[in-house]
C-alpha positions as CSV (number, residue, x, y, z in Angstrom):
1,M,-23.1,-36.4,-83.2
2,T,-20.2,-38.3,-81.4
3,Q,-22.0,-39.7,-78.4
4,R,-19.7,-38.3,-75.3
5,Y,-20.8,-41.9,-73.0
6,E,-20.1,-44.9,-74.4
7,P,-19.7,-48.8,-72.4
8,F,-16.5,-50.4,-73.2
9,Q,-14.8,-53.7,-71.8
10,E,-12.3,-54.4,-69.9
11,P,-9.2,-56.2,-69.7
12,T,-10.1,-58.3,-66.7
13,G,-13.7,-59.1,-69.0
14,T,-16.1,-56.8,-66.6
15,W,-17.3,-53.5,-68.4
16,A,-17.1,-49.7,-67.4
17,V,-18.4,-46.1,-69.1
18,N,-16.0,-44.9,-70.8
19,D,-16.3,-40.5,-71.5
20,A,-14.8,-39.8,-74.4
21,W,-14.1,-35.7,-72.8
22,T,-11.6,-36.9,-71.0
23,G,-10.6,-40.4,-72.4
24,R,-10.8,-42.1,-68.8
25,P,-13.6,-44.2,-67.1
26,A,-16.5,-42.0,-66.4
27,E,-17.3,-40.9,-63.1
28,M,-20.9,-40.1,-60.9
29,G,-20.4,-38.5,-57.7
30,S,-17.1,-40.0,-56.3
31,R,-17.6,-43.5,-58.1
32,T,-15.7,-44.2,-60.9
33,I,-18.4,-46.1,-63.1
34,V,-16.0,-50.2,-64.0
35,G,-16.4,-53.6,-63.0
36,M,-19.8,-53.9,-64.3
37,N,-22.2,-56.2,-66.7
38,Q,-22.5,-55.8,-70.3
39,H,-26.3,-54.4,-70.1
40,D,-25.8,-51.7,-67.4
41,A,-23.2,-50.2,-68.8
42,E,-24.8,-49.4,-71.4
43,E,-28.0,-48.7,-69.6
44,L,-26.1,-46.3,-68.2
45,A,-24.2,-45.1,-71.1
46,D,-27.5,-43.9,-72.9
47,L,-29.0,-42.6,-69.8
48,L,-25.6,-40.6,-69.3
49,N,-26.4,-39.7,-73.1
50,G,-29.9,-38.5,-72.7
51,L,-29.0,-35.7,-69.4
52,N,-25.7,-34.1,-71.6
53,A,-27.9,-33.7,-74.6
54,Q,-30.2,-32.2,-72.1
55,R,-27.8,-29.8,-70.2
56,Q,-26.0,-29.0,-74.1
57,E,-29.7,-28.3,-74.7
58,A,-30.8,-25.7,-71.8
59,K,-26.9,-24.3,-72.4
60,S,-28.5,-23.7,-75.9
């Protein structure tokens, strides 16, 4: 299964989390998830993918 959220390196060298459904950086509340280090972006993408999987299972 394709993951909805994936970390990616921005042109500035920092990292962001991309939302594959929108093609844009992911958002949490009113904050866009950009300007992070690689480790944090990877961990946050894993967390968001886990939460998304739980939501999808709850809908089933």
